PyMOL Python script that loads the backbone (N, CA, C, O; Angstrom):
from pymol import cmd

cmd.read_pdbstr("""\
ATOM      1  N   MET A   1       7.809 -18.558  -8.804  1.00  0.00           N
ATOM      2  CA  MET A   1       8.646 -18.086  -7.722  1.00  0.00           C
ATOM      3  C   MET A   1       8.151 -18.573  -6.375  1.00  0.00           C
ATOM      4  O   MET A   1       6.954 -18.486  -6.099  1.00  0.00           O
ATOM      5  N   ILE A   2       8.977 -19.053  -5.581  1.00  0.00           N
ATOM      6  CA  ILE A   2       8.663 -19.541  -4.105  1.00  0.00           C
ATOM      7  C   ILE A   2       9.035 -18.458  -3.180  1.00  0.00           C
ATOM      8  O   ILE A   2      10.173 -17.989  -3.194  1.00  0.00           O
ATOM      9  N   ARG A   3       8.160 -18.060  -2.412  1.00  0.00           N
ATOM     10  CA  ARG A   3       8.334 -17.120  -1.344  1.00  0.00           C
ATOM     11  C   ARG A   3       8.468 -17.822   0.071  1.00  0.00           C
ATOM     12  O   ARG A   3       7.656 -18.685   0.401  1.00  0.00           O
ATOM     13  N   HIS A   4       9.508 -17.435   0.901  1.00  0.00           N
ATOM     14  CA  HIS A   4       9.556 -18.153   2.113  1.00  0.00           C
ATOM     15  C   HIS A   4       9.132 -17.125   3.169  1.00  0.00           C
ATOM     16  O   HIS A   4       9.549 -15.967   3.202  1.00  0.00           O
ATOM     17  N   HIS A   5       8.273 -17.661   4.016  1.00  0.00           N
ATOM     18  CA  HIS A   5       7.831 -16.825   5.080  1.00  0.00           C
ATOM     19  C   HIS A   5       8.827 -16.936   6.346  1.00  0.00           C
ATOM     20  O   HIS A   5       9.445 -17.984   6.531  1.00  0.00           O
ATOM     21  N   PRO A   6       8.960 -15.899   7.160  1.00  0.00           N
ATOM     22  CA  PRO A   6       9.786 -16.122   8.321  1.00  0.00           C
ATOM     23  C   PRO A   6       9.173 -17.250   9.182  1.00  0.00           C
ATOM     24  O   PRO A   6       8.001 -17.623   9.130  1.00  0.00           O
ATOM     25  N   ALA A   7      10.044 -17.682   9.896  1.00  0.00           N
ATOM     26  CA  ALA A   7       9.749 -18.860  10.779  1.00  0.00           C
ATOM     27  C   ALA A   7       8.845 -18.365  11.824  1.00  0.00           C
ATOM     28  O   ALA A   7       9.008 -17.254  12.328  1.00  0.00           O
ATOM     29  N   ILE A   8       7.941 -19.121  12.149  1.00  0.00           N
ATOM     30  CA  ILE A   8       6.955 -18.838  13.275  1.00  0.00           C
ATOM     31  C   ILE A   8       7.412 -19.404  14.665  1.00  0.00           C
ATOM     32  O   ILE A   8       7.611 -20.613  14.776  1.00  0.00           O
ATOM     33  N   SER A   9       7.570 -18.617  15.649  1.00  0.00           N
ATOM     34  CA  SER A   9       8.127 -19.078  16.886  1.00  0.00           C
ATOM     35  C   SER A   9       7.244 -20.135  17.395  1.00  0.00           C
ATOM     36  O   SER A   9       6.029 -20.021  17.236  1.00  0.00           O
ATOM     37  N   ALA A  10       7.782 -21.225  18.034  1.00  0.00           N
ATOM     38  CA  ALA A  10       6.994 -22.323  18.669  1.00  0.00           C
ATOM     39  C   ALA A  10       6.224 -21.805  19.784  1.00  0.00           C
ATOM     40  O   ALA A  10       5.140 -22.318  20.064  1.00  0.00           O
ATOM     41  N   SER A  11       6.722 -20.769  20.484  1.00  0.00           N
ATOM     42  CA  SER A  11       5.819 -20.424  21.583  1.00  0.00           C
ATOM     43  C   SER A  11       5.736 -18.857  21.663  1.00  0.00           C
ATOM     44  O   SER A  11       6.367 -18.201  22.492  1.00  0.00           O
ATOM     45  N   PRO A  12       4.956 -18.362  20.787  1.00  0.00           N
ATOM     46  CA  PRO A  12       4.749 -16.894  20.698  1.00  0.00           C
ATOM     47  C   PRO A  12       4.131 -16.373  21.924  1.00  0.00           C
ATOM     48  O   PRO A  12       3.354 -17.041  22.606  1.00  0.00           O
ATOM     49  N   THR A  13       4.547 -14.975  22.237  1.00  0.00           N
ATOM     50  CA  THR A  13       4.072 -14.427  23.407  1.00  0.00           C
ATOM     51  C   THR A  13       2.689 -14.261  23.456  1.00  0.00           C
ATOM     52  O   THR A  13       2.157 -13.642  22.535  1.00  0.00           O
ATOM     53  N   PRO A  14       1.979 -14.724  24.411  1.00  0.00           N
ATOM     54  CA  PRO A  14       0.459 -14.570  24.465  1.00  0.00           C
ATOM     55  C   PRO A  14       0.055 -13.185  24.596  1.00  0.00           C
ATOM     56  O   PRO A  14       0.802 -12.390  25.167  1.00  0.00           O
ATOM     57  N   PRO A  15      -1.202 -12.778  24.057  1.00  0.00           N
ATOM     58  CA  PRO A  15      -1.600 -11.508  24.236  1.00  0.00           C
ATOM     59  C   PRO A  15      -1.870 -11.287  25.751  1.00  0.00           C
ATOM     60  O   PRO A  15      -2.011 -12.269  26.481  1.00  0.00           O
ATOM     61  N   PRO A  16      -1.940 -10.095  26.212  1.00  0.00           N
ATOM     62  CA  PRO A  16      -2.266  -9.883  27.689  1.00  0.00           C
ATOM     63  C   PRO A  16      -3.739 -10.252  27.928  1.00  0.00           C
ATOM     64  O   PRO A  16      -4.620 -10.104  27.081  1.00  0.00           O
ATOM     65  N   GLN A  17      -3.900 -10.694  29.035  1.00  0.00           N
ATOM     66  CA  GLN A  17      -5.203 -11.086  29.471  1.00  0.00           C
ATOM     67  C   GLN A  17      -6.117 -10.000  29.905  1.00  0.00           C
ATOM     68  O   GLN A  17      -5.934  -9.517  31.022  1.00  0.00           O
ATOM     69  N   ARG A  18      -7.002  -9.592  29.214  1.00  0.00           N
ATOM     70  CA  ARG A  18      -7.904  -8.374  29.368  1.00  0.00           C
ATOM     71  C   ARG A  18      -9.282  -8.786  29.831  1.00  0.00           C
ATOM     72  O   ARG A  18     -10.060  -7.916  30.223  1.00  0.00           O
ATOM     73  N   GLY A  19      -9.596  -9.928  29.813  1.00  0.00           N
ATOM     74  CA  GLY A  19     -11.054 -10.327  30.060  1.00  0.00           C
ATOM     75  C   GLY A  19     -11.955  -9.963  29.053  1.00  0.00           C
ATOM     76  O   GLY A  19     -11.642  -9.867  27.867  1.00  0.00           O
ATOM     77  N   ARG A  20     -13.211  -9.734  29.571  1.00  0.00           N
ATOM     78  CA  ARG A  20     -14.310  -9.309  28.648  1.00  0.00           C
ATOM     79  C   ARG A  20     -14.243  -7.746  28.360  1.00  0.00           C
ATOM     80  O   ARG A  20     -13.620  -6.899  29.000  1.00  0.00           O
ATOM     81  N   PHE A  21     -15.006  -7.588  27.286  1.00  0.00           N
ATOM     82  CA  PHE A  21     -15.121  -6.274  26.889  1.00  0.00           C
ATOM     83  C   PHE A  21     -16.472  -5.723  27.473  1.00  0.00           C
ATOM     84  O   PHE A  21     -17.532  -6.329  27.319  1.00  0.00           O
ATOM     85  N   LEU A  22     -16.378  -4.687  28.066  1.00  0.00           N
ATOM     86  CA  LEU A  22     -17.678  -4.023  28.849  1.00  0.00           C
ATOM     87  C   LEU A  22     -18.063  -2.914  28.071  1.00  0.00           C
ATOM     88  O   LEU A  22     -17.261  -2.108  27.599  1.00  0.00           O
ATOM     89  N   ARG A  23     -19.515  -2.859  27.908  1.00  0.00           N
ATOM     90  CA  ARG A  23     -20.101  -1.662  27.499  1.00  0.00           C
ATOM     91  C   ARG A  23     -20.632  -0.787  28.533  1.00  0.00           C
ATOM     92  O   ARG A  23     -20.678  -1.276  29.662  1.00  0.00           O
ATOM     93  N   MET A  24     -21.059   0.461  28.373  1.00  0.00           N
ATOM     94  CA  MET A  24     -21.463   1.306  29.380  1.00  0.00           C
ATOM     95  C   MET A  24     -22.413   0.653  30.416  1.00  0.00           C
ATOM     96  O   MET A  24     -22.104   0.784  31.600  1.00  0.00           O
ATOM     97  N   PRO A  25     -23.542  -0.042  30.099  1.00  0.00           N
ATOM     98  CA  PRO A  25     -24.201  -0.450  31.121  1.00  0.00           C
ATOM     99  C   PRO A  25     -23.560  -1.378  32.011  1.00  0.00           C
ATOM    100  O   PRO A  25     -23.790  -1.321  33.219  1.00  0.00           O
ATOM    101  N   ASP A  26     -22.717  -2.294  31.483  1.00  0.00           N
ATOM    102  CA  ASP A  26     -21.959  -3.151  32.282  1.00  0.00           C
ATOM    103  C   ASP A  26     -21.073  -2.575  33.211  1.00  0.00           C
ATOM    104  O   ASP A  26     -20.917  -3.075  34.325  1.00  0.00           O
ATOM    105  N   VAL A  27     -20.357  -1.353  32.766  1.00  0.00           N
ATOM    106  CA  VAL A  27     -19.492  -0.555  33.608  1.00  0.00           C
ATOM    107  C   VAL A  27     -20.187   0.180  34.811  1.00  0.00           C
ATOM    108  O   VAL A  27     -19.650   0.323  35.909  1.00  0.00           O
ATOM    109  N   VAL A  28     -21.468   0.640  34.474  1.00  0.00           N
ATOM    110  CA  VAL A  28     -22.226   1.300  35.444  1.00  0.00           C
ATOM    111  C   VAL A  28     -22.467   0.345  36.573  1.00  0.00           C
ATOM    112  O   VAL A  28     -22.218   0.684  37.730  1.00  0.00           O
ATOM    113  N   ARG A  29     -22.938  -0.823  36.279  1.00  0.00           N
ATOM    114  CA  ARG A  29     -23.211  -1.907  37.150  1.00  0.00           C
ATOM    115  C   ARG A  29     -22.023  -2.247  37.967  1.00  0.00           C
ATOM    116  O   ARG A  29     -22.145  -2.318  39.190  1.00  0.00           O
ATOM    117  N   SER A  30     -20.945  -2.450  37.421  1.00  0.00           N
ATOM    118  CA  SER A  30     -19.717  -2.854  37.853  1.00  0.00           C
ATOM    119  C   SER A  30     -19.016  -1.818  39.052  1.00  0.00           C
ATOM    120  O   SER A  30     -18.535  -2.226  40.109  1.00  0.00           O
ATOM    121  N   VAL A  31     -19.076  -0.563  38.670  1.00  0.00           N
ATOM    122  CA  VAL A  31     -18.414   0.412  39.515  1.00  0.00           C
ATOM    123  C   VAL A  31     -19.429   1.152  40.440  1.00  0.00           C
ATOM    124  O   VAL A  31     -19.043   1.903  41.335  1.00  0.00           O
ATOM    125  N   GLY A  32     -20.715   0.912  40.187  1.00  0.00           N
ATOM    126  CA  GLY A  32     -21.681   1.495  40.986  1.00  0.00           C
ATOM    127  C   GLY A  32     -21.718   3.123  40.821  1.00  0.00           C
ATOM    128  O   GLY A  32     -22.041   3.812  41.788  1.00  0.00           O
ATOM    129  N   LEU A  33     -21.426   3.631  39.744  1.00  0.00           N
ATOM    130  CA  LEU A  33     -21.457   5.025  39.531  1.00  0.00           C
ATOM    131  C   LEU A  33     -22.427   5.300  38.372  1.00  0.00           C
ATOM    132  O   LEU A  33     -22.759   4.355  37.657  1.00  0.00           O
ATOM    133  N   SER A  34     -22.885   6.491  38.149  1.00  0.00           N
ATOM    134  CA  SER A  34     -23.858   6.738  37.097  1.00  0.00           C
ATOM    135  C   SER A  34     -23.040   6.869  35.723  1.00  0.00           C
ATOM    136  O   SER A  34     -21.818   7.017  35.752  1.00  0.00           O
ATOM    137  N   GLN A  35     -23.716   6.814  34.589  1.00  0.00           N
ATOM    138  CA  GLN A  35     -23.033   7.058  33.390  1.00  0.00           C
ATOM    139  C   GLN A  35     -22.414   8.502  33.215  1.00  0.00           C
ATOM    140  O   GLN A  35     -21.389   8.691  32.560  1.00  0.00           O
ATOM    141  N   ALA A  36     -23.091   9.469  33.830  1.00  0.00           N
ATOM    142  CA  ALA A  36     -22.615  10.956  33.852  1.00  0.00           C
ATOM    143  C   ALA A  36     -21.243  11.035  34.642  1.00  0.00           C
ATOM    144  O   ALA A  36     -20.288  11.708  34.253  1.00  0.00           O
ATOM    145  N   THR A  37     -21.254  10.345  35.680  1.00  0.00           N
ATOM    146  CA  THR A  37     -20.098  10.479  36.643  1.00  0.00           C
ATOM    147  C   THR A  37     -19.002   9.628  35.792  1.00  0.00           C
ATOM    148  O   THR A  37     -17.914  10.173  35.603  1.00  0.00           O
ATOM    149  N   ILE A  38     -19.193   8.504  35.340  1.00  0.00           N
ATOM    150  CA  ILE A  38     -18.152   7.779  34.557  1.00  0.00           C
ATOM    151  C   ILE A  38     -17.604   8.723  33.396  1.00  0.00           C
ATOM    152  O   ILE A  38     -16.392   8.849  33.225  1.00  0.00           O
ATOM    153  N   ASN A  39     -18.477   9.335  32.660  1.00  0.00           N
ATOM    154  CA  ASN A  39     -18.002  10.167  31.608  1.00  0.00           C
ATOM    155  C   ASN A  39     -17.246  11.392  31.985  1.00  0.00           C
ATOM    156  O   ASN A  39     -16.331  11.805  31.273  1.00  0.00           O
ATOM    157  N   ARG A  40     -17.634  12.034  33.178  1.00  0.00           N
ATOM    158  CA  ARG A  40     -16.982  13.002  33.682  1.00  0.00           C
ATOM    159  C   ARG A  40     -15.539  12.716  34.211  1.00  0.00           C
ATOM    160  O   ARG A  40     -14.625  13.528  34.069  1.00  0.00           O
ATOM    161  N   LEU A  41     -15.393  11.481  34.844  1.00  0.00           N
ATOM    162  CA  LEU A  41     -14.073  11.056  35.256  1.00  0.00           C
ATOM    163  C   LEU A  41     -13.278  10.690  34.051  1.00  0.00           C
ATOM    164  O   LEU A  41     -12.071  10.928  34.006  1.00  0.00           O
ATOM    165  N   HIS A  42     -13.913  10.123  33.082  1.00  0.00           N
ATOM    166  CA  HIS A  42     -13.044   9.773  31.804  1.00  0.00           C
ATOM    167  C   HIS A  42     -12.543  11.028  31.146  1.00  0.00           C
ATOM    168  O   HIS A  42     -11.431  11.028  30.619  1.00  0.00           O
ATOM    169  N   ARG A  43     -13.309  12.105  31.149  1.00  0.00           N
ATOM    170  CA  ARG A  43     -13.009  13.377  30.508  1.00  0.00           C
ATOM    171  C   ARG A  43     -11.723  13.901  31.351  1.00  0.00           C
ATOM    172  O   ARG A  43     -10.733  14.394  30.810  1.00  0.00           O
ATOM    173  N   ALA A  44     -11.859  13.745  32.608  1.00  0.00           N
ATOM    174  CA  ALA A  44     -10.709  14.319  33.522  1.00  0.00           C
ATOM    175  C   ALA A  44      -9.567  13.412  33.444  1.00  0.00           C
ATOM    176  O   ALA A  44      -8.530  13.808  33.975  1.00  0.00           O
ATOM    177  N   GLY A  45      -9.568  12.287  32.890  1.00  0.00           N
ATOM    178  CA  GLY A  45      -8.419  11.450  32.903  1.00  0.00           C
ATOM    179  C   GLY A  45      -8.269  10.584  34.143  1.00  0.00           C
ATOM    180  O   GLY A  45      -7.220  10.001  34.419  1.00  0.00           O
ATOM    181  N   ASP A  46      -9.438  10.532  34.917  1.00  0.00           N
ATOM    182  CA  ASP A  46      -9.407   9.700  36.138  1.00  0.00           C
ATOM    183  C   ASP A  46     -10.272   8.364  36.012  1.00  0.00           C
ATOM    184  O   ASP A  46     -10.793   7.859  37.005  1.00  0.00           O
ATOM    185  N   PHE A  47     -10.388   7.849  34.793  1.00  0.00           N
ATOM    186  CA  PHE A  47     -11.129   6.631  34.568  1.00  0.00           C
ATOM    187  C   PHE A  47     -10.345   5.845  33.389  1.00  0.00           C
ATOM    188  O   PHE A  47      -9.658   6.569  32.668  1.00  0.00           O
ATOM    189  N   PRO A  48     -10.353   4.747  33.158  1.00  0.00           N
ATOM    190  CA  PRO A  48      -9.696   4.033  32.165  1.00  0.00           C
ATOM    191  C   PRO A  48     -10.134   4.482  30.664  1.00  0.00           C
ATOM    192  O   PRO A  48     -11.283   4.831  30.391  1.00  0.00           O
ATOM    193  N   ARG A  49      -9.218   4.434  29.860  1.00  0.00           N
ATOM    194  CA  ARG A  49      -9.507   4.903  28.481  1.00  0.00           C
ATOM    195  C   ARG A  49     -10.499   4.013  27.802  1.00  0.00           C
ATOM    196  O   ARG A  49     -10.417   2.789  27.912  1.00  0.00           O
ATOM    197  N   LYS A  50     -11.476   4.625  27.072  1.00  0.00           N
ATOM    198  CA  LYS A  50     -12.373   3.805  26.264  1.00  0.00           C
ATOM    199  C   LYS A  50     -11.693   3.098  25.031  1.00  0.00           C
ATOM    200  O   LYS A  50     -10.690   3.625  24.549  1.00  0.00           O
ATOM    201  N   VAL A  51     -12.118   2.099  24.574  1.00  0.00           N
ATOM    202  CA  VAL A  51     -11.544   1.327  23.317  1.00  0.00           C
ATOM    203  C   VAL A  51     -12.640   1.399  22.357  1.00  0.00           C
ATOM    204  O   VAL A  51     -13.765   0.991  22.644  1.00  0.00           O
ATOM    205  N   ARG A  52     -12.325   1.940  21.157  1.00  0.00           N
ATOM    206  CA  ARG A  52     -13.205   1.977  20.109  1.00  0.00           C
ATOM    207  C   ARG A  52     -13.224   0.496  19.322  1.00  0.00           C
ATOM    208  O   ARG A  52     -12.157   0.062  18.888  1.00  0.00           O
ATOM    209  N   ILE A  53     -14.242  -0.130  19.181  1.00  0.00           N
ATOM    210  CA  ILE A  53     -14.558  -1.282  18.497  1.00  0.00           C
ATOM    211  C   ILE A  53     -15.341  -1.281  17.274  1.00  0.00           C
ATOM    212  O   ILE A  53     -15.509  -2.339  16.668  1.00  0.00           O
ATOM    213  N   GLY A  54     -15.844  -0.172  16.849  1.00  0.00           N
ATOM    214  CA  GLY A  54     -16.533  -0.005  15.726  1.00  0.00           C
ATOM    215  C   GLY A  54     -16.844   1.546  15.497  1.00  0.00           C
ATOM    216  O   GLY A  54     -16.478   2.352  16.352  1.00  0.00           O
ATOM    217  N   PRO A  55     -17.447   1.924  14.472  1.00  0.00           N
ATOM    218  CA  PRO A  55     -17.786   3.425  14.251  1.00  0.00           C
ATOM    219  C   PRO A  55     -18.569   3.972  15.283  1.00  0.00           C
ATOM    220  O   PRO A  55     -18.332   5.128  15.636  1.00  0.00           O
ATOM    221  N   ASN A  56     -19.562   3.256  15.882  1.00  0.00           N
ATOM    222  CA  ASN A  56     -20.441   3.754  17.072  1.00  0.00           C
ATOM    223  C   ASN A  56     -20.345   2.943  18.174  1.00  0.00           C
ATOM    224  O   ASN A  56     -21.311   2.937  18.937  1.00  0.00           O
ATOM    225  N   SER A  57     -19.269   2.165  18.461  1.00  0.00           N
ATOM    226  CA  SER A  57     -19.171   1.344  19.618  1.00  0.00           C
ATOM    227  C   SER A  57     -17.826   1.593  20.363  1.00  0.00           C
ATOM    228  O   SER A  57     -16.742   1.661  19.784  1.00  0.00           O
ATOM    229  N   THR A  58     -18.002   1.720  21.677  1.00  0.00           N
ATOM    230  CA  THR A  58     -16.780   1.956  22.470  1.00  0.00           C
ATOM    231  C   THR A  58     -17.246   1.140  23.739  1.00  0.00           C
ATOM    232  O   THR A  58     -18.389   0.775  24.014  1.00  0.00           O
ATOM    233  N   GLY A  59     -15.950   0.924  24.519  1.00  0.00           N
ATOM    234  CA  GLY A  59     -16.293   0.273  25.801  1.00  0.00           C
ATOM    235  C   GLY A  59     -14.817   0.242  26.517  1.00  0.00           C
ATOM    236  O   GLY A  59     -13.874   0.966  26.195  1.00  0.00           O
ATOM    237  N   TRP A  60     -14.813  -0.694  27.498  1.00  0.00           N
ATOM    238  CA  TRP A  60     -13.675  -0.935  28.361  1.00  0.00           C
ATOM    239  C   TRP A  60     -13.317  -2.311  28.421  1.00  0.00           C
ATOM    240  O   TRP A  60     -14.163  -3.176  28.192  1.00  0.00           O
ATOM    241  N   TRP A  61     -12.077  -2.608  28.724  1.00  0.00           N
ATOM    242  CA  TRP A  61     -11.640  -3.978  29.146  1.00  0.00           C
ATOM    243  C   TRP A  61     -11.927  -4.131  30.468  1.00  0.00           C
ATOM    244  O   TRP A  61     -11.755  -3.247  31.307  1.00  0.00           O
ATOM    245  N   GLU A  62     -12.394  -5.308  30.702  1.00  0.00           N
ATOM    246  CA  GLU A  62     -12.898  -5.606  32.135  1.00  0.00           C
ATOM    247  C   GLU A  62     -11.625  -5.602  33.110  1.00  0.00           C
ATOM    248  O   GLU A  62     -11.808  -5.216  34.265  1.00  0.00           O
ATOM    249  N   SER A  63     -10.420  -5.987  32.734  1.00  0.00           N
ATOM    250  CA  SER A  63      -9.383  -6.044  33.628  1.00  0.00           C
ATOM    251  C   SER A  63      -8.884  -4.517  34.077  1.00  0.00           C
ATOM    252  O   SER A  63      -8.414  -4.275  35.189  1.00  0.00           O
ATOM    253  N   GLU A  64      -9.065  -3.545  33.036  1.00  0.00           N
ATOM    254  CA  GLU A  64      -8.870  -2.169  33.342  1.00  0.00           C
ATOM    255  C   GLU A  64      -9.666  -1.654  34.253  1.00  0.00           C
ATOM    256  O   GLU A  64      -9.228  -0.883  35.106  1.00  0.00           O
ATOM    257  N   ILE A  65     -10.992  -2.029  34.189  1.00  0.00           N
ATOM    258  CA  ILE A  65     -11.965  -1.471  35.236  1.00  0.00           C
ATOM    259  C   ILE A  65     -11.746  -2.131  36.519  1.00  0.00           C
ATOM    260  O   ILE A  65     -11.793  -1.468  37.556  1.00  0.00           O
ATOM    261  N   ASP A  66     -11.493  -3.482  36.532  1.00  0.00           N
ATOM    262  CA  ASP A  66     -11.093  -4.105  37.818  1.00  0.00           C
ATOM    263  C   ASP A  66      -9.893  -3.507  38.430  1.00  0.00           C
ATOM    264  O   ASP A  66      -9.919  -3.350  39.651  1.00  0.00           O
ATOM    265  N   ALA A  67      -8.739  -3.112  37.704  1.00  0.00           N
ATOM    266  CA  ALA A  67      -7.549  -2.496  38.230  1.00  0.00           C
ATOM    267  C   ALA A  67      -8.013  -1.074  38.782  1.00  0.00           C
ATOM    268  O   ALA A  67      -7.610  -0.697  39.883  1.00  0.00           O
ATOM    269  N   TRP A  68      -8.871  -0.281  38.000  1.00  0.00           N
ATOM    270  CA  TRP A  68      -9.293   1.003  38.599  1.00  0.00           C
ATOM    271  C   TRP A  68      -9.962   0.876  39.935  1.00  0.00           C
ATOM    272  O   TRP A  68      -9.644   1.604  40.876  1.00  0.00           O
ATOM    273  N   LYS A  69     -10.958  -0.116  40.026  1.00  0.00           N
ATOM    274  CA  LYS A  69     -11.594  -0.332  41.278  1.00  0.00           C
ATOM    275  C   LYS A  69     -10.654  -0.592  42.415  1.00  0.00           C
ATOM    276  O   LYS A  69     -10.767  -0.026  43.502  1.00  0.00           O
ATOM    277  N   ALA A  70      -9.691  -1.496  42.119  1.00  0.00           N
ATOM    278  CA  ALA A  70      -8.826  -1.841  43.110  1.00  0.00           C
ATOM    279  C   ALA A  70      -7.891  -0.721  43.600  1.00  0.00           C
ATOM    280  O   ALA A  70      -7.541  -0.705  44.781  1.00  0.00           O
ATOM    281  N   ASP A  71      -7.483   0.200  42.745  1.00  0.00           N
ATOM    282  CA  ASP A  71      -6.839   1.486  42.943  1.00  0.00           C
ATOM    283  C   ASP A  71      -7.681   2.269  43.883  1.00  0.00           C
ATOM    284  O   ASP A  71      -7.200   2.768  44.900  1.00  0.00           O
ATOM    285  N   ARG A  72      -8.946   2.383  43.552  1.00  0.00           N
ATOM    286  CA  ARG A  72      -9.883   3.276  44.387  1.00  0.00           C
ATOM    287  C   ARG A  72      -9.895   2.695  45.889  1.00  0.00           C
ATOM    288  O   ARG A  72      -9.932   3.452  46.858  1.00  0.00           O
ATOM    289  N   GLU A  73      -9.865   1.478  45.991  1.00  0.00           N
ATOM    290  CA  GLU A  73      -9.988   0.843  47.344  1.00  0.00           C
ATOM    291  C   GLU A  73      -8.757   1.241  48.257  1.00  0.00           C
ATOM    292  O   GLU A  73      -8.795   1.181  49.486  1.00  0.00           O
ATOM    293  N   GLN A  74      -7.693   1.641  47.543  1.00  0.00           N
ATOM    294  CA  GLN A  74      -6.445   2.010  48.241  1.00  0.00           C
ATOM    295  C   GLN A  74      -6.500   3.451  48.696  1.00  0.00           C
ATOM    296  O   GLN A  74      -5.791   3.808  49.638  1.00  0.00           O
ATOM    297  N   VAL A  75      -7.310   4.305  48.072  1.00  0.00           N
ATOM    298  CA  VAL A  75      -7.341   5.725  48.339  1.00  0.00           C
ATOM    299  C   VAL A  75      -7.979   5.920  49.576  1.00  0.00           C
ATOM    300  O   VAL A  75      -9.106   5.445  49.719  1.00  0.00           O
ATOM    301  N   PRO A  76      -7.374   6.622  50.617  1.00  0.00           N
ATOM    302  CA  PRO A  76      -8.073   6.950  51.938  1.00  0.00           C
ATOM    303  C   PRO A  76      -9.156   7.819  51.824  1.00  0.00           C
ATOM    304  O   PRO A  76      -9.071   8.784  51.064  1.00  0.00           O
ATOM    305  N   ARG A  77     -10.236   7.592  52.522  1.00  0.00           N
ATOM    306  CA  ARG A  77     -11.405   8.501  52.490  1.00  0.00           C
ATOM    307  C   ARG A  77     -11.363   9.428  53.567  1.00  0.00           C
ATOM    308  O   ARG A  77     -11.243   9.028  54.725  1.00  0.00           O
ATOM    309  N   SER A  78     -11.460  10.747  53.254  1.00  0.00           N
ATOM    310  CA  SER A  78     -11.348  11.753  54.304  1.00  0.00           C
ATOM    311  C   SER A  78     -12.533  11.800  55.270  1.00  0.00           C
ATOM    312  O   SER A  78     -12.439  12.198  56.430  1.00  0.00           O
ATOM    313  N   ASN A  79     -13.589  11.386  54.729  1.00  0.00           N
ATOM    314  CA  ASN A  79     -14.786  11.380  55.582  1.00  0.00           C
ATOM    315  C   ASN A  79     -15.014  10.290  56.358  1.00  0.00           C
ATOM    316  O   ASN A  79     -16.050  10.235  57.020  1.00  0.00           O
ATOM    317  N   GLU A  80     -14.122   9.313  56.387  1.00  0.00           N
ATOM    318  CA  GLU A  80     -14.466   7.962  57.256  1.00  0.00           C
ATOM    319  C   GLU A  80     -14.109   8.387  58.649  1.00  0.00           C
ATOM    320  O   GLU A  80     -13.281   9.259  58.910  1.00  0.00           O
ATOM    321  N   ARG A  81     -14.865   7.635  59.604  1.00  0.00           N
ATOM    322  CA  ARG A  81     -14.528   7.779  61.007  1.00  0.00           C
ATOM    323  C   ARG A  81     -13.852   6.599  61.430  1.00  0.00           C
ATOM    324  O   ARG A  81     -14.106   5.509  60.915  1.00  0.00           O
ATOM    325  N   ASN A  82     -12.948   6.754  62.399  1.00  0.00           N
ATOM    326  CA  ASN A  82     -12.097   5.593  63.017  1.00  0.00           C
ATOM    327  C   ASN A  82     -12.892   4.904  63.988  1.00  0.00           C
ATOM    328  O   ASN A  82     -12.422   3.948  64.605  1.00  0.00           O
TER     329      ASN A  82
END
""", "prot")
cmd.dss("prot")
cmd.show_as("cartoon", "prot")
cmd.util.cbc("prot")
cmd.orient("prot")
């Protein structure tokens, strides 16, 4: 019996560009916050979601960390002087 597979599109939609996968030490260096602060922000929903890549491995997509940092630059700081 011959089975036919559906035709594959000549130009499939490329996956989103997420960059590298960052583990906690990389994120600490990138954002300049401690691991405890990152975990606290994550639990509060104020930090990008972790991605599970294995039974004991989690991390973040670099592009999501970069977007979070860019958003933080837009937040006015109340203690800045003019």
